[in-house]
N, C-alpha and C positions, 0 to 999 in steps of 0.2 A: 447505425454504422454499418461502416462500406469499408471494404476490402478489397484490391485492384489486381486479379491474376494477371503475371506478364507469363507471357513465354508460355505455357501452360506451367507452370512451375505452383502446383498445390501446397507444398511443401514449404516453400517461403510463404506464399499467401498464408497458411495455417498460421504458421513463427507471428505472421507479423498482428493479426486476431489477438490472438490469445495474450499478447504481447498489448495491445489496443485494451482487452477486457481485465487484465492484470491492472493496469494502470486507476481503470476507471471503478475498481474494484467488484466489478461483477462476478468475480469467486467468490469473493468472500460472504458477498449477501445471498449468494444461491446456497453456501454452509450454512447463514445463520437464518436462514428461512427452510430449511431442508430436515428440521425437528421444532419441537416445539419450544421455547425456551421459558423460564417460571420469572414473573414481573420482578422477582427479589435476583436470579439472578442477571436477566438484563442490566436492572440496576448498577450492580457490581461488575458487570462489563465494563457499561459506560464508564465507569465510574473510576474502572482503572485505565482506559483508552484516553480518559481527560487527562489522566497524571502523571501519563507517557508522554502525552504531547506538550503540555506543559517541561515536563523537562526536558524536554529535544528543542523546545523552543529557551529555554532558559542555557543549556547548552550552548548553543551556537550563538545565544549573545553573549557568553562570556567566551567562545572564540575570536569575536568578532574585537570585543574591547581588548583581549590580549592576557585576559586574566588565565585563560587556560591553554593550551600548547594546540593547533590546528593537527588534528590524525591526519595518518602519511593518507594519501591514497592507495587503494585497494590493487595488486597490479595484478 
């Protein structure tokens, strides 16, 4: 991963780096690897994530088909 520092603006470069890392899921992975996770807990977490992804996909499909109204963008 590479971030270009412009005009010695470290704060802006750091913000861009954090945003890239967040988007790629690096922080989440670091948190998961920080402590041991029992296999049963891992299965439960992965199952819950799959359900969340599935529900989100179904919600988006329903919005596209006009079954439920589109949510308003946050201002």
